[in-house]
Phi, psi and omega in degrees: 000317179298318179297316180297319180295319180294318181296329182258011178054045180252131176239137177283149175275106183274155176289130182286165179304131182285138175227123182293141176241358182243125173242095181265004178270077180217173183251020177280159180299140175251137185253155182291159178276096180280334184286316176054041178060025175271083188274355178260113179239163190262343186218151170298147177080013176275315183220132168249142176236138184230151179197167178238140171226179187228151180229132178276132170229167179287348173274343184132188183289145170238135182252136179243121174254128184233150173231128183246138168279122190292332182295307186260351186066019179283136174277110186259347178206140176203159178206153180227144182201161175277358178232143182264078188245172175294331179297326178299309183287330177294319177299316178298319180296315181294327176291323176296318179297323177291322182288317184224099184304126183301137177260157177304135178090000180300133177254133174249120182246139178208181171280189184267014183304151184298332179297316181282331180278351185300152181300320182293320179293314180295330179295321177295318177300315180295324181301327182255014176068029182267134180275140181266132174229140180228148178296156173290157184301124175070015182251097183290338182291339181293341179233041191296326187292314180286327176293326176296320177300316180295328175292321180295313182295330177287317182290322185272338184230294195298317182290349178264359183247161175230085188286124178277325182229160176294322180297324177297316179296319180300314181297318181296314182292319177302313181296320180298313182293311187285314188270335184242300191299307183289327188265325192238331188286122182275156182227133179295329182289344177239043173059037175061037170254164169279161180305312182292324178296318180295321178294318179296322177297321178300310183290331175294318177294321180297314180296320179296319179294318179296320179297316179296319180296316180293323179294319179295320180294323184278346182273000000 
């Protein structure tokens, strides 16, 4: 197999060096798992899921914090930095809030990392009436959807690139999320629609139902 690959100039995509992004060894408050792996929700704005991943560049590590709306799988907030701090995840959260105004009862789910458990991050959640949910200790399946997104972006984009600078990586990742993932990439879990297309279909149905209800009332 190795000889054949060499003859055809084929290289396997190897798994990159692992770098931890979660520090759950802290004395900050830990919150219960409200999501309980219920990844199927009925409306946009019911559940947001957040996580951090890392990207290798020749300048050093770049960290990506993402927030996904669980209904449409749309990435509604993200931020990138050379440091894995609470400010990184707060920036991603505030962008999500700008993109999709929080509705009453919204649940925000993440791992137990110190960035998400920090007082400042939780203060932003409380300010907008958002409920905190956290994965169980050492259980990656509790936050599978956003971790799956980070796996997808690495397989489809990052592992095919050789980033010389962090800014180069930032531009590449921004373009992938904005121009491809949210707008064009289909998902089997949302009936083979893209996130934005699935979201638009929801609101089209909602408007049609409201129109029918108003028509029935006036008749």
